[in-house]
C-alpha positions as YAML, in Angstrom:
chain: A
units: angstrom
residues:
- id: 1
  name: MET
  ca: [-28.12, -25.65, -19.93]
- id: 2
  name: ASN
  ca: [-24.50, -24.48, -20.30]
- id: 3
  name: ARG
  ca: [-25.42, -21.11, -22.08]
- id: 4
  name: ARG
  ca: [-28.05, -20.66, -19.32]
- id: 5
  name: VAL
  ca: [-25.37, -20.91, -16.62]
- id: 6
  name: TRP
  ca: [-22.99, -18.63, -18.50]
- id: 7
  name: ILE
  ca: [-25.71, -16.16, -18.74]
- id: 8
  name: VAL
  ca: [-26.67, -16.06, -15.25]
- id: 9
  name: ALA
  ca: [-23.09, -15.85, -14.20]
- id: 10
  name: ALA
  ca: [-22.26, -13.22, -16.41]
- id: 11
  name: ALA
  ca: [-25.32, -11.17, -15.15]
- id: 12
  name: ALA
  ca: [-24.32, -11.85, -11.47]
- id: 13
  name: PHE
  ca: [-20.59, -10.66, -12.30]
- id: 14
  name: GLY
  ca: [-22.08, -7.29, -13.84]
- id: 15
  name: GLY
  ca: [-24.20, -6.78, -10.92]
- id: 16
  name: LEU
  ca: [-21.27, -7.30, -8.57]
- id: 17
  name: VAL
  ca: [-19.19, -4.96, -10.33]
- id: 18
  name: ALA
  ca: [-22.11, -2.40, -10.58]
- id: 19
  name: ILE
  ca: [-22.56, -2.74, -6.81]
- id: 20
  name: THR
  ca: [-19.05, -2.25, -5.73]
- id: 21
  name: SER
  ca: [-17.89, 0.32, -8.52]
- id: 22
  name: LYS
  ca: [-17.07, 3.63, -7.10]
- id: 23
  name: ARG
  ca: [-17.98, 5.36, -10.26]
- id: 24
  name: GLY
  ca: [-19.89, 8.67, -10.18]
- id: 25
  name: GLN
  ca: [-19.05, 8.98, -6.47]
- id: 26
  name: SER
  ca: [-17.00, 11.92, -5.13]
- id: 27
  name: PRO
  ca: [-14.53, 11.71, -2.38]
- id: 28
  name: PRO
  ca: [-15.88, 13.17, 1.29]
- id: 29
  name: HIS
  ca: [-14.90, 16.73, 1.38]
- id: 30
  name: VAL
  ca: [-15.91, 19.48, 3.81]
- id: 31
  name: PRO
  ca: [-15.21, 23.37, 3.13]
- id: 32
  name: GLY
  ca: [-13.09, 25.22, 5.43]
- id: 33
  name: ASP
  ca: [-9.36, 25.42, 6.71]
- id: 34
  name: VAL
  ca: [-7.19, 22.58, 6.94]
- id: 35
  name: GLU
  ca: [-3.79, 22.24, 8.78]
- id: 36
  name: ILE
  ca: [-0.98, 20.66, 6.83]
- id: 37
  name: PHE
  ca: [2.78, 19.99, 6.88]
- id: 38
  name: ASP
  ca: [4.28, 22.48, 4.33]
- id: 39
  name: PRO
  ca: [8.11, 21.39, 3.81]
- id: 40
  name: ALA
  ca: [8.96, 24.61, 2.40]
- id: 41
  name: THR
  ca: [8.61, 26.11, 5.96]
- id: 42
  name: GLY
  ca: [9.35, 23.08, 7.73]
- id: 43
  name: GLY
  ca: [6.07, 23.42, 9.92]
- id: 44
  name: PRO
  ca: [2.13, 23.44, 9.93]
- id: 45
  name: ARG
  ca: [0.34, 25.81, 7.74]
- id: 46
  name: ASN
  ca: [-3.57, 26.48, 7.74]
- id: 47
  name: LEU
  ca: [-4.92, 26.59, 4.16]
- id: 48
  name: PRO
  ca: [-8.16, 26.63, 2.76]
- id: 49
  name: ARG
  ca: [-9.63, 23.45, 1.44]
- id: 50
  name: ILE
  ca: [-9.75, 23.20, -2.36]
- id: 51
  name: VAL
  ca: [-13.35, 22.84, -3.35]
- id: 52
  name: MET
  ca: [-14.30, 22.42, -7.38]
- id: 53
  name: THR
  ca: [-17.04, 21.35, -9.23]
- id: 54
  name: ASN
  ca: [-16.64, 18.29, -11.52]
- id: 55
  name: ALA
  ca: [-16.49, 20.59, -14.58]
- id: 56
  name: GLU
  ca: [-13.61, 22.66, -13.17]
- id: 57
  name: TRP
  ca: [-11.77, 19.22, -12.09]
- id: 58
  name: ARG
  ca: [-12.21, 17.88, -15.54]
- id: 59
  name: ALA
  ca: [-10.72, 21.39, -16.99]
- id: 60
  name: LYS
  ca: [-7.81, 21.11, -14.66]
- id: 61
  name: LEU
  ca: [-6.83, 17.28, -14.93]
- id: 62
  name: THR
  ca: [-6.43, 14.95, -17.65]
- id: 63
  name: ALA
  ca: [-9.17, 12.02, -18.13]
- id: 64
  name: GLN
  ca: [-7.15, 9.47, -16.10]
- id: 65
  name: GLN
  ca: [-6.10, 11.90, -13.33]
- id: 66
  name: TYR
  ca: [-9.74, 13.02, -13.11]
- id: 67
  name: TYR
  ca: [-11.19, 9.35, -12.98]
- id: 68
  name: VAL
  ca: [-8.62, 8.17, -10.53]
- id: 69
  name: THR
  ca: [-8.88, 11.39, -7.96]
- id: 70
  name: ARG
  ca: [-12.26, 12.34, -8.24]
- id: 71
  name: HIS
  ca: [-13.84, 8.84, -8.59]
- id: 72
  name: GLY
  ca: [-11.82, 6.54, -6.73]
- id: 73
  name: SER
  ca: [-10.51, 4.62, -9.88]
- id: 74
  name: THR
  ca: [-7.06, 2.70, -9.77]
- id: 75
  name: ASP
  ca: [-4.27, 3.03, -12.45]
- id: 76
  name: SER
  ca: [-3.30, -0.10, -13.91]
- id: 77
  name: PRO
  ca: [0.06, -1.70, -12.26]
- id: 78
  name: PHE
  ca: [3.40, -1.21, -13.96]
- id: 79
  name: THR
  ca: [1.77, 1.38, -16.55]
- id: 80
  name: GLY
  ca: [3.64, 4.34, -15.15]
- id: 81
  name: THR
  ca: [7.29, 5.28, -14.42]
- id: 82
  name: TYR
  ca: [6.66, 6.81, -10.79]
- id: 83
  name: HIS
  ca: [7.44, 3.05, -9.35]
- id: 84
  name: LEU
  ca: [10.67, 2.89, -10.86]
- id: 85
  name: LYS
  ca: [11.70, 6.25, -10.17]
- id: 86
  name: LYS
  ca: [14.64, 6.92, -7.75]
- id: 87
  name: ASP
  ca: [15.64, 10.58, -7.86]
- id: 88
  name: ALA
  ca: [15.37, 12.69, -4.74]
- id: 89
  name: GLY
  ca: [12.45, 15.07, -4.36]
- id: 90
  name: LEU
  ca: [8.80, 15.41, -3.10]
- id: 91
  name: TYR
  ca: [5.38, 13.74, -4.77]
- id: 92
  name: VAL
  ca: [2.95, 16.07, -4.29]
- id: 93
  name: CYS
  ca: [-0.94, 16.05, -5.06]
- id: 94
  name: ILE
  ca: [-2.11, 16.38, -8.75]
- id: 95
  name: GLY
  ca: [-5.00, 18.28, -7.71]
- id: 96
  name: CYS
  ca: [-3.85, 21.26, -5.28]
- id: 97
  name: GLY
  ca: [0.18, 20.51, -5.03]
- id: 98
  name: THR
  ca: [0.05, 19.60, -1.44]
- id: 99
  name: ALA
  ca: [3.11, 17.80, -0.42]
- id: 100
  name: LEU
  ca: [2.32, 14.10, 0.16]
- id: 101
  name: PHE
  ca: [5.34, 11.94, 0.16]
- id: 102
  name: ARG
  ca: [9.09, 11.98, 0.26]
- id: 103
  name: SER
  ca: [11.54, 10.13, -2.25]
- id: 104
  name: SER
  ca: [13.30, 9.15, 0.78]
- id: 105
  name: GLU
  ca: [10.23, 7.11, 2.12]
- id: 106
  name: LYS
  ca: [9.66, 5.24, -1.22]
- id: 107
  name: PHE
  ca: [10.27, 1.50, -1.91]
- id: 108
  name: ASP
  ca: [10.19, -0.75, -4.42]
- id: 109
  name: SER
  ca: [7.04, -3.34, -3.52]
- id: 110
  name: GLY
  ca: [6.82, -4.99, -6.51]
- id: 111
  name: THR
  ca: [3.45, -4.13, -7.15]
- id: 112
  name: GLY
  ca: [3.86, -1.71, -9.83]
- id: 113
  name: TRP
  ca: [2.46, 1.22, -8.15]
- id: 114
  name: PRO
  ca: [4.58, 4.02, -6.34]
- id: 115
  name: SER
  ca: [4.70, 2.74, -2.78]
- id: 116
  name: PHE
  ca: [5.90, 4.67, 0.54]
- id: 117
  name: SER
  ca: [6.56, 3.63, 3.86]
- id: 118
  name: ALA
  ca: [5.21, 7.02, 5.36]
- id: 119
  name: PRO
  ca: [3.16, 10.09, 4.15]
- id: 120
  name: ILE
  ca: [5.43, 13.44, 4.69]
- id: 121
  name: ASP
  ca: [3.00, 14.12, 7.65]
- id: 122
  name: PRO
  ca: [-0.10, 12.46, 8.71]
- id: 123
  name: ARG
  ca: [-1.91, 15.88, 8.54]
- id: 124
  name: ASN
  ca: [-1.57, 15.77, 4.79]
- id: 125
  name: VAL
  ca: [-3.72, 12.67, 3.96]
- id: 126
  name: VAL
  ca: [-6.77, 11.57, 5.44]
- id: 127
  name: LYS
  ca: [-7.49, 7.76, 5.96]
- id: 128
  name: ARG
  ca: [-11.03, 6.26, 5.82]
- id: 129
  name: VAL
  ca: [-12.41, 2.63, 6.03]
- id: 130
  name: ASP
  ca: [-13.29, 1.47, 2.27]
- id: 131
  name: ARG
  ca: [-15.49, -1.40, 2.07]
- id: 132
  name: GLU
  ca: [-15.66, -1.61, -1.64]
- id: 133
  name: LEU
  ca: [-14.93, -4.63, -3.87]
- id: 134
  name: MET
  ca: [-16.44, -6.96, -0.70]
- id: 135
  name: LEU
  ca: [-13.08, -6.53, 1.42]
- id: 136
  name: GLU
  ca: [-12.39, -3.78, 3.94]
- id: 137
  name: ARG
  ca: [-9.36, -1.68, 3.04]
- id: 138
  name: THR
  ca: [-7.89, 1.79, 4.31]
- id: 139
  name: GLU
  ca: [-8.46, 4.65, 1.69]
- id: 140
  name: VAL
  ca: [-5.92, 7.47, 1.40]
- id: 141
  name: SER
  ca: [-6.95, 10.88, 0.18]
- id: 142
  name: CYS
  ca: [-5.49, 14.33, 0.03]
- id: 143
  name: ALA
  ca: [-6.53, 16.37, 3.16]
- id: 144
  name: ARG
  ca: [-6.44, 19.75, 1.07]
- id: 145
  name: CYS
  ca: [-8.50, 18.64, -1.95]
- id: 146
  name: ALA
  ca: [-9.86, 15.14, -1.11]
- id: 147
  name: ALA
  ca: [-8.19, 13.50, -4.04]
- id: 148
  name: HIS
  ca: [-8.35, 9.82, -4.09]
- id: 149
  name: LEU
  ca: [-4.56, 8.72, -3.87]
- id: 150
  name: GLY
  ca: [-4.70, 4.86, -3.14]
- id: 151
  name: HIS
  ca: [-4.79, 2.67, -0.10]
- id: 152
  name: VAL
  ca: [-2.52, 2.00, 2.97]
- id: 153
  name: PHE
  ca: [-1.68, -1.63, 3.90]
- id: 154
  name: ASP
  ca: [0.32, -3.33, 6.74]
- id: 155
  name: ASP
  ca: [2.47, -5.12, 4.59]
- id: 156
  name: GLY
  ca: [5.48, -2.33, 4.45]
- id: 157
  name: PRO
  ca: [9.13, -2.35, 5.31]
- id: 158
  name: ALA
  ca: [10.17, -1.54, 9.02]
- id: 159
  name: PRO
  ca: [9.86, 0.67, 10.88]
- id: 160
  name: SER
  ca: [6.41, 1.73, 10.14]
- id: 161
  name: GLY
  ca: [5.20, -1.76, 8.41]
- id: 162
  name: LEU
  ca: [3.13, 0.30, 6.10]
- id: 163
  name: ARG
  ca: [2.75, 0.31, 2.42]
- id: 164
  name: TYR
  ca: [1.08, 3.19, 1.03]
- id: 165
  name: CYS
  ca: [0.38, 1.92, -2.48]
- id: 166
  name: ILE
  ca: [-0.54, 5.41, -4.50]
- id: 167
  name: ASN
  ca: [-1.85, 5.62, -7.85]
- id: 168
  name: GLU
  ca: [0.59, 7.75, -10.09]
- id: 169
  name: SER
  ca: [-2.21, 9.71, -11.64]
- id: 170
  name: ALA
  ca: [-2.53, 11.30, -8.27]
- id: 171
  name: LEU
  ca: [0.84, 12.58, -8.12]
- id: 172
  name: ARG
  ca: [3.28, 15.05, -9.62]
- id: 173
  name: PHE
  ca: [6.90, 14.59, -9.05]
- id: 174
  name: VAL
  ca: [9.11, 17.79, -8.06]
...
């Protein structure tokens, strides 16, 4: 009887993981132009959205970067170095180079992921409701290439009260 309970529990858990997994799903993306904030000019700029095939993304990114940004995966906490980084600079999208976050908005959330209180500009990121894993969160992606970046939570510091919890694999520091 005990063995049967374990087998049923393992099968149920496997089914739950399969149902809630984002593997194989591409982030929503519509071709065309997008207006983003360009820190180089200090103003808005219209640029074409980046649309590539899965094969093109695989050739451009490492396996981990591809899995995180194109299939909505998550880096393991405390595995990167950006959550500890204190240098002044910008964090840009690994897929297209769009400026996403300033180091001045970065803070130590203790979570093991780079955390920011605000994006460089709301136009540079897209938010959508994410109901995966049987809970509701707000997913954040790059406005230009639709790379999955992470999630935003309402437990951040003042004045925004927000915590953009971002995968290091989705970022490049410049």
